[in-house]
N, C-alpha and C positions, 0 to 999 in steps of 0.2 A: 711367322705371321705371313695374313692370304693378302689377297690385293683387297682394299680397301676404295668406295668411289662412296658417295654420295650425290647426294641423288632431292635435287629441287621440283614442289610438283606446284603449284601454281589453281587454287578454283577461284574461277568469275563469276558470283555469286547473284544472282540475279530473281527477282519473282519471277518469271517465265521459261529463265534459266541457266546450266551451269555449263563451260566451258572452262575443260582441264589441259595440259599441258606442261610435261618435268624437261627438266634440264637434267645433264648423263656432267660432273663432276663443273656443270659455271662450263659446259657445251654449245652447242649452238640448241632454241628453246623450242620443239618437236610438239606440236599439236592435237591430244589425240580426240577429240572434237567435243559436239557440242549436246545435252541429252535439257534432257525437261526435262523438272522438280516435281512431277507429283509421285508418289511413295510407287509404282507400276513402274514409271520407268527409269526412277536412276536404283530401281532389285532392291526395294528396302521389304522383308519380310518380315513378318510377326513371330511372336516368340512362342506365340496358340498355339 
């Protein structure tokens, strides 16, 4: 069997922003930063 880890991901979702953080195996929380909430800012792509 391989090595496994648990990744915890947190999203603080607000009207104007989304803050993203994660922790691996219950370790230190690492912030990935904050993004806006428009489709362009979150990288949304239309299927058309």
